C-alpha positions as CSV (number, residue, x, y, z in Angstrom):
1,X,-10.6,10.2,-29.5
2,X,-7.1,11.0,-30.7
3,X,-5.1,8.5,-32.7
4,X,-2.6,8.1,-29.9
5,X,-5.3,6.9,-27.6
6,X,-7.0,4.8,-30.3
7,X,-4.1,2.4,-30.8
8,X,-1.7,2.9,-27.9
9,X,0.5,0.1,-26.8
10,X,-1.5,-2.7,-25.2
11,X,-4.9,-1.0,-25.9
12,X,-7.3,-1.3,-28.8
13,X,-10.1,1.0,-29.8
14,X,-13.3,-0.9,-30.9
15,X,-16.8,0.2,-31.7
16,X,-19.5,-0.8,-29.3
17,X,-22.3,-2.7,-31.2
18,X,-24.9,-1.1,-29.0
19,X,-24.0,2.6,-29.2
20,X,-21.6,2.7,-32.2
21,X,-19.1,4.7,-30.1
22,X,-15.5,3.8,-29.7
23,X,-14.5,2.0,-26.6
24,X,-11.1,1.6,-25.0
25,X,-10.5,-2.0,-24.0
26,X,-7.4,-3.8,-22.8
27,X,-5.5,-6.0,-25.2
28,X,-5.0,-9.6,-24.0
29,X,-2.4,-10.6,-26.6
30,X,0.6,-9.6,-24.5
31,X,2.4,-7.7,-27.3
32,X,2.0,-4.5,-29.2
33,X,2.0,-3.9,-32.9
34,X,5.8,-4.1,-33.1
35,X,5.7,-7.5,-31.2
36,X,7.6,-5.9,-28.3
37,X,6.8,-6.7,-24.6
38,X,4.3,-4.4,-23.1
39,X,5.7,-1.8,-20.8
40,X,9.3,-1.7,-22.1
41,X,11.1,1.7,-21.9
42,X,8.1,3.6,-20.4
43,X,9.2,6.5,-18.2
44,X,6.5,7.7,-15.9
45,X,6.2,9.9,-12.8
46,X,5.2,8.0,-9.6
47,X,3.6,9.6,-6.6
48,X,3.8,8.3,-3.1
49,X,2.1,9.2,0.1
50,X,4.4,9.1,3.2
51,X,4.0,9.9,6.9
52,X,3.7,13.6,7.4
53,X,7.0,15.1,8.3
54,X,9.1,12.2,6.8
55,X,9.0,13.5,3.2
56,X,12.8,14.1,3.1
57,X,13.4,10.7,4.7
58,X,11.4,9.1,1.9
59,X,13.2,11.1,-0.7
60,X,16.5,9.9,0.6
61,X,15.4,6.3,0.4
62,X,14.2,6.7,-3.2
63,X,17.5,8.2,-4.2
64,X,19.4,5.5,-2.5
65,X,17.5,2.5,-3.8
66,X,16.1,3.8,-7.1
67,X,18.8,6.4,-8.0
68,X,15.9,8.8,-8.7
69,X,15.6,12.4,-7.6
70,X,12.3,13.2,-5.8
71,X,10.3,16.4,-5.5
72,X,8.2,17.1,-2.4
73,X,4.7,18.2,-3.1
74,X,3.2,21.4,-1.7
75,X,0.6,19.1,-0.1
76,X,2.4,17.6,2.9
77,X,2.8,13.9,2.9
78,X,3.5,13.3,-0.8
79,X,6.6,13.0,-3.0
80,X,7.1,12.5,-6.7
81,X,9.8,10.8,-8.7
82,X,10.3,9.5,-12.3
83,X,11.2,5.9,-13.0
84,X,11.2,3.4,-15.8
85,X,8.4,0.8,-15.8
86,X,11.0,-1.9,-15.4
87,X,11.8,-0.6,-12.0
88,X,8.3,-0.8,-10.8
89,X,8.9,-3.9,-8.6
90,X,11.6,-2.0,-6.7
91,X,9.1,0.8,-6.0
92,X,6.8,-1.7,-4.2
93,X,9.8,-2.6,-2.0
94,X,10.2,1.0,-0.6
95,X,9.8,0.9,3.2
96,X,8.9,4.6,3.8
97,X,5.8,4.9,1.5
98,X,2.2,4.1,2.2
99,X,0.4,4.3,-1.1
100,X,1.6,4.6,-4.7
101,X,0.0,6.1,-7.8
102,X,1.1,6.9,-11.3
103,X,0.7,10.5,-12.4
104,X,-1.4,11.1,-15.6
105,X,-0.7,14.8,-15.6
106,X,0.3,17.5,-13.1
107,X,-0.9,21.1,-13.1
108,X,1.3,23.2,-10.8
109,X,-0.8,26.3,-11.2
110,X,-4.3,25.3,-12.3
111,X,-6.5,28.3,-13.2
112,X,-9.9,27.7,-11.6
113,X,-12.9,29.6,-13.0
114,X,-14.8,32.3,-11.1
115,X,-18.0,30.3,-10.8
116,X,-18.6,26.7,-9.7
117,X,-20.4,25.8,-13.0
118,X,-17.5,26.9,-15.1
119,X,-15.0,25.1,-13.0
120,X,-16.9,21.8,-13.1
121,X,-17.3,22.2,-16.8
122,X,-13.5,22.5,-17.1
123,X,-13.2,19.2,-15.2
124,X,-15.6,17.6,-17.6
125,X,-13.5,18.8,-20.6
126,X,-10.2,17.8,-18.9
127,X,-10.7,14.0,-19.2
128,X,-10.4,13.7,-22.9
129,X,-7.3,16.0,-23.0
130,X,-5.1,13.9,-20.7
131,X,-2.4,11.5,-21.8
132,X,-3.8,8.2,-20.5
133,X,-1.7,5.7,-22.5
134,X,1.5,5.3,-20.5
135,X,-0.2,5.5,-17.1
136,X,-2.7,2.8,-18.1
137,X,0.2,0.6,-19.3
138,X,2.0,1.0,-16.0
139,X,-1.3,0.2,-14.2
140,X,-1.7,-3.0,-16.2
141,X,1.9,-4.1,-15.3
142,X,1.3,-3.2,-11.7
143,X,-1.6,-5.6,-11.3
144,X,0.8,-8.5,-11.0
145,X,2.7,-6.7,-8.3
146,X,0.3,-4.9,-6.0
147,X,-0.9,-6.2,-2.6
148,X,-4.5,-7.0,-2.8
149,X,-7.0,-5.4,-0.5
150,X,-7.9,-7.3,2.7
151,X,-11.6,-7.3,3.1
152,X,-13.2,-7.0,6.5
153,X,-16.3,-8.9,7.7
154,X,-19.6,-7.2,7.5
155,X,-20.8,-5.9,10.9
156,X,-24.4,-6.8,11.8
157,X,-26.4,-3.7,11.0
158,X,-28.9,-4.4,13.8
159,X,-26.2,-4.1,16.4
160,X,-25.6,-0.9,18.3
161,X,-22.4,1.0,17.8
162,X,-21.2,0.0,21.3
163,X,-21.9,-3.7,20.5
164,X,-20.1,-3.4,17.2
165,X,-17.1,-1.8,18.9
166,X,-16.9,-4.6,21.5
167,X,-17.2,-7.2,18.8
168,X,-14.4,-5.6,16.7
169,X,-12.2,-5.4,19.7
170,X,-12.8,-9.1,20.5
171,X,-11.9,-10.1,16.9
172,X,-8.8,-7.9,17.0
173,X,-7.5,-9.5,20.1
174,X,-8.5,-13.0,19.3
175,X,-4.9,-14.0,19.2
176,X,-4.4,-13.1,22.9
177,X,-4.7,-15.8,25.6
178,X,-8.0,-16.3,27.3
179,X,-6.4,-16.1,30.7
180,X,-3.7,-13.7,31.7
181,X,-2.7,-16.0,34.6
182,X,-0.8,-18.4,32.4
183,X,2.9,-18.2,32.1
184,X,4.6,-16.3,29.3
185,X,5.5,-19.5,27.5
186,X,1.8,-20.6,27.5
187,X,0.5,-17.2,26.2
188,X,2.9,-17.1,23.2
189,X,1.0,-18.0,20.0
190,X,2.5,-21.4,19.2
191,X,0.8,-21.6,15.9
192,X,3.5,-19.3,14.5
193,X,6.2,-21.8,15.3
194,X,4.9,-24.5,12.8
195,X,5.3,-23.3,9.2
196,X,3.0,-26.1,7.8
197,X,-0.5,-24.9,7.0
198,X,0.0,-21.3,8.0
199,X,-1.4,-18.4,5.9
200,X,1.9,-16.7,5.8
201,X,2.5,-13.6,3.7
202,X,5.4,-15.3,2.0
203,X,3.0,-17.4,0.2
204,X,1.4,-14.4,-1.4
205,X,2.6,-13.6,-4.9
206,X,2.6,-9.9,-4.2
207,X,4.8,-9.9,-1.1
208,X,8.3,-8.5,-1.7
209,X,11.3,-7.5,0.4
210,X,9.7,-8.5,3.7
211,X,12.8,-9.2,5.6
212,X,16.5,-8.5,5.6
213,X,17.5,-11.8,4.2
214,X,15.4,-11.3,1.1
215,X,15.4,-7.6,0.7
216,X,17.3,-7.7,-2.5
217,X,14.7,-9.9,-4.1
218,X,11.9,-8.3,-6.0
219,X,8.8,-9.7,-7.7
220,X,9.3,-10.3,-11.4
221,X,7.1,-8.5,-13.9
222,X,4.9,-10.8,-15.9
223,X,5.1,-10.1,-19.6
224,X,1.6,-11.5,-20.2
225,X,-1.0,-8.9,-20.4
226,X,-3.9,-9.3,-18.0
227,X,-7.0,-10.9,-19.2
228,X,-9.7,-8.6,-17.9
229,X,-13.3,-9.5,-17.8
230,X,-16.1,-7.3,-16.7
231,X,-16.0,-7.1,-12.9
232,X,-13.4,-9.9,-12.7
233,X,-9.6,-9.6,-12.4
234,X,-7.2,-12.4,-11.3
235,X,-7.6,-12.6,-7.5
236,X,-10.8,-10.6,-7.3
237,X,-14.5,-11.5,-7.0
238,X,-16.8,-11.6,-10.0
239,X,-19.3,-8.9,-10.6
240,X,-22.2,-11.2,-9.9
241,X,-20.8,-12.2,-6.5
242,X,-22.4,-10.7,-3.4
243,X,-19.6,-11.9,-1.1
244,X,-17.5,-9.2,0.7
245,X,-14.4,-11.4,0.6
246,X,-13.0,-11.7,-3.0
247,X,-12.5,-15.1,-4.3
248,X,-8.9,-16.1,-5.4
249,X,-9.2,-18.4,-8.3
250,X,-7.5,-19.0,-11.6
251,X,-9.0,-17.0,-14.4
252,X,-9.0,-19.9,-16.9
253,X,-12.7,-20.2,-17.7
254,X,-13.5,-20.6,-21.4
255,X,-15.6,-17.8,-22.9
256,X,-18.6,-18.6,-25.0
257,X,-18.2,-18.4,-28.8
258,X,-18.4,-14.9,-30.1
259,X,-17.9,-13.3,-26.6
260,X,-15.1,-10.7,-26.5
261,X,-12.0,-11.6,-24.4
262,X,-11.7,-8.0,-23.3
263,X,-14.3,-6.4,-21.2
264,X,-14.8,-2.9,-19.9
265,X,-13.3,-2.0,-16.5
266,X,-15.1,-0.9,-13.4
267,X,-13.7,2.3,-11.9
268,X,-14.2,5.1,-9.4
269,X,-12.9,8.6,-9.0
270,X,-11.6,9.8,-5.7
271,X,-11.0,13.5,-5.1
272,X,-8.6,14.6,-2.3
273,X,-8.9,18.4,-1.9
274,X,-7.2,20.9,0.4
275,X,-7.6,24.6,0.4
276,X,-10.2,27.2,1.3
277,X,-10.5,29.2,-2.0
278,X,-12.3,26.6,-4.0
279,X,-15.9,27.2,-5.1
280,X,-16.8,23.5,-5.3
281,X,-16.8,20.5,-3.0
282,X,-14.7,17.3,-3.4
283,X,-17.9,15.3,-4.2
284,X,-18.8,17.7,-7.0
285,X,-15.4,17.5,-8.5
286,X,-15.3,13.7,-8.3
287,X,-18.8,13.5,-9.8
288,X,-18.2,15.7,-12.8
289,X,-14.7,14.5,-13.6
290,X,-15.8,10.9,-13.1
291,X,-18.7,11.4,-15.5
292,X,-16.3,12.7,-18.1
293,X,-14.0,9.7,-17.6
294,X,-16.9,7.3,-18.0
295,X,-18.0,9.1,-21.2
296,X,-14.4,9.0,-22.6
297,X,-13.6,5.3,-21.8
298,X,-17.2,3.9,-21.4
299,X,-16.1,2.2,-18.2
300,X,-18.6,1.1,-15.6
301,X,-18.6,3.1,-12.4
302,X,-18.5,1.1,-9.1
303,X,-17.7,2.7,-5.8
304,X,-16.7,-0.5,-3.9
305,X,-15.5,-3.4,-6.2
306,X,-13.7,-1.3,-8.7
307,X,-10.8,-2.4,-10.9
308,X,-9.1,0.9,-11.4
309,X,-9.2,4.0,-9.2
310,X,-8.6,7.4,-10.7
311,X,-7.3,10.1,-8.3
312,X,-8.0,13.8,-8.5
313,X,-5.7,15.5,-6.0
314,X,-6.3,19.2,-5.5
315,X,-4.2,21.3,-3.1
316,X,-4.9,25.0,-3.5
317,X,-3.9,25.7,-7.1
318,X,-2.0,22.4,-7.7
319,X,-4.0,19.7,-9.5
320,X,-2.7,16.2,-10.1
321,X,-4.6,13.5,-12.0
322,X,-3.3,10.0,-11.2
323,X,-4.1,6.3,-11.2
324,X,-3.8,4.4,-7.9
325,X,-1.2,1.5,-7.9
326,X,-2.0,0.2,-4.4
327,X,-5.2,-1.2,-3.1
328,X,-3.9,-1.4,0.5
329,X,-1.3,0.7,2.3
330,X,2.2,-0.7,2.1
331,X,2.7,-0.1,5.8
332,X,0.7,-3.3,6.5
333,X,3.6,-5.6,6.5
334,X,5.5,-7.8,9.1
335,X,3.0,-7.2,11.9
336,X,0.4,-10.0,12.4
337,X,-0.4,-9.6,16.1
338,X,-1.8,-6.2,16.7
339,X,-2.3,-4.3,19.9
340,X,-4.2,-1.1,20.9
341,X,-1.2,1.0,20.0
342,X,0.5,-0.7,17.0
343,X,2.9,1.7,15.2
344,X,2.8,1.9,11.4
345,X,5.8,0.2,9.8
346,X,6.5,3.2,7.6
347,X,6.6,5.5,10.6
348,X,8.9,3.1,12.4
349,X,11.3,2.9,9.4
350,X,11.4,6.7,9.1
351,X,12.3,7.0,12.8
352,X,15.1,4.5,12.4
353,X,16.4,6.0,9.3
354,X,16.8,9.3,11.1
355,X,19.0,7.5,13.6
356,X,21.4,6.3,10.9
357,X,22.2,2.9,12.6
358,X,25.8,1.8,12.3
359,X,27.1,-1.8,12.6
360,X,27.3,-3.0,16.2
361,X,25.1,-0.2,17.5
362,X,22.8,-1.2,20.4
363,X,19.3,0.2,19.8
364,X,16.7,0.0,22.5
365,X,12.9,0.4,22.3
366,X,11.9,0.5,26.0
367,X,8.1,0.6,25.2
368,X,8.0,-1.7,22.2
369,X,4.3,-2.6,22.1
370,X,4.1,-5.0,19.2
371,X,7.7,-4.6,18.3
372,X,7.3,-2.6,15.1
373,X,10.5,-0.5,15.5
374,X,12.9,-3.4,16.4
375,X,11.4,-5.6,13.6
376,X,11.9,-2.8,10.9
377,X,15.4,-2.2,12.2
378,X,16.5,-5.8,12.3
379,X,15.3,-6.4,8.7
380,X,16.8,-3.2,7.2
381,X,19.9,-2.8,9.4
382,X,20.7,-6.4,10.5
383,X,24.2,-5.5,11.6
384,X,22.9,-3.6,14.6
385,X,21.5,-5.2,17.8
386,X,18.0,-4.4,19.1
387,X,16.4,-4.8,22.5
388,X,12.6,-4.7,22.7
389,X,11.0,-4.3,26.2
390,X,7.7,-3.5,27.8
391,X,6.1,-3.8,31.2
392,X,2.9,-5.4,29.8
393,X,3.0,-9.2,29.4
394,X,0.6,-9.1,26.5
395,X,2.7,-6.6,24.6
396,X,5.8,-8.9,25.1
397,X,3.8,-11.9,23.8
398,X,2.7,-9.9,20.7
399,X,6.3,-8.9,20.0
400,X,7.5,-12.6,20.3
401,X,4.7,-13.7,18.0
402,X,5.6,-11.1,15.4
403,X,9.2,-12.2,15.5
404,X,8.2,-15.8,15.1
405,X,6.1,-14.9,12.1
406,X,9.2,-13.4,10.4
407,X,11.2,-16.5,11.3
408,X,8.6,-18.7,9.6
409,X,8.5,-16.5,6.5
410,X,12.3,-16.8,6.2
411,X,12.2,-20.6,6.9
412,X,9.5,-21.1,4.2
413,X,11.6,-19.2,1.7
414,X,14.6,-21.4,2.4
415,X,16.7,-18.6,4.0
416,X,19.6,-19.7,6.2
417,X,19.5,-16.5,8.2
418,X,16.9,-17.9,10.6
419,X,17.4,-15.6,13.6
420,X,16.9,-11.9,14.1
421,X,19.2,-9.6,16.2
422,X,16.5,-8.9,18.7
423,X,16.0,-9.7,22.3
424,X,12.7,-9.3,24.0
425,X,12.5,-8.4,27.7
426,X,9.7,-7.6,30.2
427,X,11.0,-4.7,32.3
428,X,10.1,-1.6,34.3
429,X,10.9,1.5,32.3
430,X,12.0,3.3,35.5
431,X,14.4,0.5,36.4
432,X,16.0,-0.7,33.2
433,X,18.4,-3.6,33.7
434,X,21.0,-1.9,31.5
435,X,24.3,-0.4,32.5
436,X,24.7,3.4,32.1
437,X,26.1,4.4,28.8
438,X,25.7,0.9,27.2
439,X,23.1,1.9,24.6
440,X,23.9,3.8,21.4
441,X,20.3,4.8,20.4
442,X,17.0,4.8,22.2
443,X,14.0,5.1,19.9
444,X,10.3,4.7,21.0
445,X,6.9,6.2,20.8
446,X,4.8,7.6,23.7
447,X,1.0,7.2,23.3
448,X,-1.9,9.0,24.7
449,X,-3.3,6.8,27.5
450,X,-7.0,7.4,26.6
451,X,-7.0,8.0,22.9
452,X,-4.3,5.5,22.0
453,X,-2.7,7.9,19.6
454,X,1.1,8.7,19.3
455,X,1.8,12.1,20.9
456,X,5.6,12.0,21.0
457,X,8.2,10.3,18.9
458,X,11.4,9.9,20.9
459,X,14.8,9.4,19.3
460,X,17.8,9.8,21.7
461,X,21.5,9.4,20.7
462,X,24.4,8.7,23.0
């Protein structure tokens, strides 16, 4: 191991008493050798996955909000930009990106060997040659910012696939009324109108820039280095736990005398590969490269409850090694009441950004579904006016419940801007109760009736 990796900022190299080999562990002191806060003045390259076709839209947002130039990857749906680690909280506030990762090293024209054995051998030798120090520092800072993964309940293995699907649908629509014969006022989820006792996202420490009234606020970066125990991070389950839902508890347990405060991490390697001229599979690349990472750091592999995820992205001759900064896609925001055709928030933001809304514009979504498009617009461009309509009563109820959810989040944060510039109407698309020429922008999504997939994104200007 090189000297740079032995004593990098925030990391220490120690010898394992069992094997006698050097092990990279995470420092819990919170400062480096020069007594400077960890993560100061670190410039790294950040990669982001975006909805396919909206790469240029995401690059414009990065330039506008972070003042950073972006490069679009050869592999569609990815952009790259350089930032300082101090600006990492603002990166998590981007509205057009799904997942984030910090680049360890990028090879624009990687020379693969002629045989599979030689190529996999190169992957094994690659791990110890990569500059891991700065990306690991950024990953450590990011742990106080990222949104934790939401765990799903385990489906009964004895059930048939049809029974499992029916049970999942019943759980997904548990917020809907038991009877469709009630009035609209009765079917609206009244639980979202009382802020007390609600599991609102505003109570989460990792939530940021969720609405227009607070979009300039960003989560602060904690200067304290994470105290990492084996299989246990703040907000995650312990290694000995068999529960599928991680426990959220304070990591303030006293360690026995003589036990190290720093423990090895659990990790996994994920290979994303595209191209037809490769003589190896994605699993083979992840297996051999992951084995080399384990030998280099002596981390413990875990495919499900991992602490750190190493990415190996291969697109034809382009190879990018990175560390994931998100456990769950950033598009999962704002919407709490889902329907069969809920639009991703990142896609809704990209469509609205193409419209370039101006103050006093009237923007209509005639088939709003759960209201993803009007909600994104009202929080990012609050000076415009939005109308959300649908002919399905259940869709209208979901939209109202999602709007109420945003109201409660703002109310709990003490925001005075309680309302949103949105009106929700149940109407017939063929007979809209709107005067001709009264709308500035119509933006909506048309879904496949049977598959429930978007087949056409409609943006109309007047």
